[in-house]
N, C-alpha and C positions, 0 to 999 in steps of 0.2 A: 357580421358576427352580432349574435343576439345577446342580450342582457337579461338574465332573469334572476328571480329571487324566489327560493323555495324555504318556507318555515315549517318546520315540524311542531306539531302541538305540544310535543315533549319539553320544547324550550321556552314555552310561553311565559314561564316565570321570570325570564330575562326581560321580557317585553313590557311586563308591567311591574317591575321590581319595586318602583317607589311606592306601590300600594299594597306591598305584602305585609302580611301579619305574622307575627309569633317570635318568639323564642329569645335566644340568648345571644350575648356578645360572642365573637369568634374567640376561641380558646387561647390564652397567652401561656397557659401552663400545659402540662401534658393531658391528654384526653384518651380515653380509652374506647375504642369503638370495635365491634358493632354495637355494643351496649350502650345505650343512650343515657347520657348523664343527668338529664333533667326531664325524663320521660319522653314522650313523642316530640319530634322536632317537626313543626308543622309550617308550611307556606300555603297560603290561600291568595291567589292572585287573578284579578280581572285584567284583561289585556286587550290590545287593539293592534292591527297590522294592516297591510296591503300587499296583495300580490296578484298575479295575472289569472289565477285560478278562482280565488275567492273574491277579489275586489276588495272594498273597504270591509274589513271583518272585525268582529269582536267576540270574546269568549271568557272562559273562566277555567283555571286550573288549580289542583289542589295536590300538594305532594306531602307525604309523611314518612319519615325515617324513624324506625322503631316500633312500627305498627304492621300487623297485629303482634309480632314479636321483636325482641330487641335488635335481631340481626336483619329483620325483613324492612322492605321498603315498598310504598305503593304511590302511584301517580295516576290521576285521572283528570280529562279535560273534555270540554265541549265548546264547539264554536260554530259560527254561521256567518255567511258573507253576503255582500249586496248583489252578487251574480247568481245567488240562489243555492250556493254550495253549504252543506252542513256536514259536520263531523263529530263523532263521540269516540274517545279513546280510553282504555284502562290498561295499565300495565302494574305487575307486581313481580317482585324479585325476592328470591330466598325465604320463602314462606315454607316453614318446617310442617310437614304433614303431622296431624295429631297422633299421638301414640307411638312415634318413631323418632329416632335419634338422627339417622343419616339421610332421610328422604325429604327431598325440597321440592317445591313447586314455583315455576315462573309462568303465571298466566298472562296471556295478552288478548284483547278484544278490540276490535276496530270496526265501526259502522260509519259510512259516508255516503253522501249524494254530492257528486261533482259536475258543475256545469262547465261545459267548453273544455273537457278534459282531453289531454293529448294521449294516444296510443299508438305505439309502433307495432302496427299489425297490417297485414295486407288489405288492400282496398282502395288506396289512393289511385284515382284514374290516371294520374300523370307518370306513374311508375308501373305499367302492367307486367313488365318481364323482370322485375327485381323484388326479392323477398325481403320485406320491411324488417329492420333490426339486424340483418346480416353485417358482417365487419365492413363491406365496401358499399353498403346502401346509402343513399341521398339523405342528408340531414332533414329534407323536407318530407320524405317518405313516411307520413303518418297520417292518421285520421283524427279528427276531433269530434267530439260528441258529448252529450250529457251521460253520465254513468252512475251506477250504483256499486259499491265496494263493500264487501262484507268479509272479515277476516278475524280468525281465531285460532290460537293455538296454545296448548298446556305442555309446558317442558317440565317433566318429572326428572330429577336429578338424584341418583344415589351415590353418596360419597363412599368410595372403597377405604377400608382400613389399613392404608399404607401412607408412606411419606409423612407429610404434615397432618394429614387427615387420620393418622393412627391413633392419637390420643384425644384429639378435639375435633368434634364436628363443626362447632363455630369457634372460630380463632379471633380472640381481641388483639387490635393493633393499637399500640401506644402512638399517638399523634402528637404533634407540637405545630399548631397553626396549620392543620391539614396535611402535614407530611409525616410519614411513619418514622419513628426513631428506634423502634423495636417491635417484635412480633411477627415479623416476616414470614410468610408461609410458602416461599419458593425462592429460586436463585441460588441455593446452597450447593447444588449439586445437579448433574443431568441424569440422574439415576431416579426414576419415579418411585422406586421403593423407599427412598431416602428424603427426597425432596419433593415439595408441591403437593397439590391435592388432585386426585383422579376420579372422575365421575363418569357413571353410566347414565346416559340419558335417552329417554323415550319420550316422543313428542308426537302426539295426534294433532292434525291441522286441517282446517276447513277455510277454503276462500272461493268466494264468488264474485266475478267482476262482469258488469253489463255495461256494453257500449252502445248507444244509440246514435249513430251519425248518419242523420238525414241527407247531408250533402254527398256522401259516398254511398248512400243506400244500404248501409250495413245496421243491422239490429242484432247483436250477438251477445251470448252469455257463455262464458268460460268458468267452469267449477272444478275445483280439485279438492279432493279429500284423502288423507292418507295417514302415513306414520313415518316419522324420522327416528333413526336409531343411530346414536353416536357414542364415541368415547372421548373424553376431554381431559387432557393433563393439563392443569393450571399450575405452572411453575414459575409465576411471577410473584415478586416479593410483597406487592400490594396491588391487588387486582383493579382497584377503582383508578390508580394512577402509578402504573409501574414504572420502576427506575431500573430493574436489572432482572434477569432470568428470561423466561419466555413460556409460551403454551402451545399446544397443538391439539387440533380436533379433527377427526375422521368421521364421517357422516354417510349414511345410505339413506336415501328418501324414496318412498314407494306410494304410488297411487295405483290401487288395483282396478279402478274404473267402476267402482260401486258407490252406493249411497248418493246417487245423482251426479257423480263426477262425469266430466266430459270425455275422459278417456284414461287409459292405464299409461303409467310411465315409471322410468326408475331414474334416480339421479345419484351419482357418486361424487362427493366432494371433500377436499382437505383443505385446512388452513394452518399456518404456522407463523407465530411472530416472536421476536427477539428483541432485548432491550439492553442497552450498554450505557452506564453512567459516565459522564465526561467530567473535566475538571469543574472545580468550585472557586471562581474567584471571589473577592469580598462582596461583590455586589449582586451575586448569584445565589439562590438557594438551591436550585436544582436545574441541571441540564442533562438531557438523555437523547440519544440516538435510538430511534426506533424503527424496525423493518418488518415488513409483512409479506407473506406470499399466499395467494389463495388459487385454487384451480377447481374445475367441476367438468363432469362428463355424463352425459346420458346414453348408456349402452342400448336402451330401447328405441332411440330416435332413428326415424325412418323417413327418407325424403321420397315422395312419389313421383312418378315421371312427369306429372303436371306441376311439379314444384311445391305441392302442399306437403304438410308434415303430418305424420301419424306416430302416436306413442311418445311424443317429446313433451316435456313440461311446458305449461303455459309460458308466455313471454315475461309475465311478471314473477316468475320464479325460475329455478333451474340455473342454467349457466347463463347468467345475465349480468351485464355491467351497465353502470351509469346511475347516478343518484346519490344516496346519502353515505354510502360505505365504500364503493369501489368506482374509481374514475369519476371523482366528484365534479369535475369540470363538464360533464356532460348531463343530458336531461335523465330523469329517472327511467330505468329499463330501456335505455336507448339501444343496446345491443343484446341480441340473444342467438344461441345457435345450439349445436349438439355439444360444443366444448368451450371452455372459457379459461382463461388465466389473467391473472392481475398482480403485479409486484408493487409495492408502495414503500416510501422512506419518509420519516418525519423527523425533524429536529425540534425538540420541545425544550423551552426555557423558562424558568420560574424566577423572576428578579426577587431581590429582597423587597423591593419597593412594591407596595400594594396601595393604588390610588383610593380604594374604597375605605381605608383607614382614616382618612381625613374627613369622612362624613358618618358621624356617630348614628344619625337617624336612619341611614341606610343599613348599616351594619347591625343595628338592633332588629332589623326586619329581615334581612336576607343573609347576614353573616358571611360574607366572601372572605375566605381564609387565604387564598392566593389567586393570582392571575398568571396564565401561561400563554406565551407566545409560541407560534408554531411556523415553520416553514415546512412545505411538503410537496412531493412529486410522485406521480403515478404513470405506470404504463402497463397496457395489457391489450387483449384482443379477443374476440370470438372466433370459433372456426367450426367447419363441417366434419372435423375428425381431430382426435387428440394425437398430433405428431410433434416430437420434440423439436425438430428443425424449424417449423413453421413459427413458432413464438417469437422468433427474431426479426420477423419481417410483417410489414403493415400494420405496425404497432400503433394503438392510440395512446395519446398521452396527455397529461395536463400537470400544472403546477399551481401552487397558491400559498396563501398565508392565512392563518387562523389566530383567534383570541378564545381561551378557554377559562373557566372559572370553576372553583369548587364552592358551593354555597350549601350549608347544612347537609353534607354528605352526598351532594348531587353535583356531578361534573357536567356542564353545560358548555357547548362549543358553537362557534361562529367561524365559517370556513368561507374564504373567497378563493374560488378557483378558476382558472382560465384554461380552455381548450382551444381547439382549432374551429369548433362550432359555436361556442359562446363563452360568456364570462358570468359565472353564477355565484349568488350568496346562499349559503345554506345554515340553518340552525338546527341543531339537534342535541340530545343529551348523551353522554358518554364519549369516550374515544372510539374511532371508527374501527379499530381492529378487533376481531373476537367480541363483538358486541353481543 
């Protein structure tokens, strides 16, 4: 069994927390968000880390909550490693479009060059009669090589005037030490006309992934560009850290094979999550049971007589499992096929004890308002068809423990997950469901 460590650039502020600059002590009295109480909340952090893809690496991350608008947040990072890997990333959330009340934008841009990257694609000469990434494929059926990865997406979100979105496009939450005490925007009812916020989403996307594997004799580039359309009902009481309610998203993605794309494909997917608050003994601030179910299917996927695939999404998108969000105990994009499904359960506990409160010099810089302990388990599989009966057989599973923090409006997580193939450590921002 392998042991690996995957570090997202988005969580770099944890790695360099003692060097962070900015802002205020964690609120001891009620705080209203998303309106920033003291202007922008800013964290600027140099950081260092080591993993198998970057080697010894260093970088810089900047995070702003309340910029360019009170409800918006922005994060950017750049990093470079001793193996020659470099990466730059930018993410924005909830940026209201000028001159509008209900239209918001979430931009993502990522550019990187990765040395000795691992790709679960066909070409490994040791497995000539097996499709890499299939549910029964061998864990060593991958190729390694240098690669360039460019990714961008722009998610436009229109808030419908129903439920909690009827009166307010931006809802203030009243928080005490990072947990809401009033202002919930969901969980009151399972009727979207009365509870929660419903968004119509349109998302153009582009990604180009090049792999140069001299050992396998493969030099390939897969490009995809197209459009996602979805409807998202967010009926969670507090989306950043929900304790009750749930949310549902249905999405259709289409690549028409234009604009330099490697081929046309269609994907249909859906995700639903649910949260139930548990009891609160004296030493617990919050404990929640969280459930999530996700499934995806590509109706255009065609398997040719020679085993190759036509009109299917690339392995780095589509019906894919493994990585930061689904089957976290497996490598990124480990499994891919025409269809996929995954279910997960998490037990989340926030104690009254916050160890960071003992260190005022840390709190002045990063302002950790709570620490959350998590236990989780996941199960899922990919398959060449979507048939209800098959989801109970040949399942892949993992289990693990996690630690999460809220610092200046940002939830950061560290997950330790174990599967039959490896034990992995992941670092990322946000909870894994409905990211």
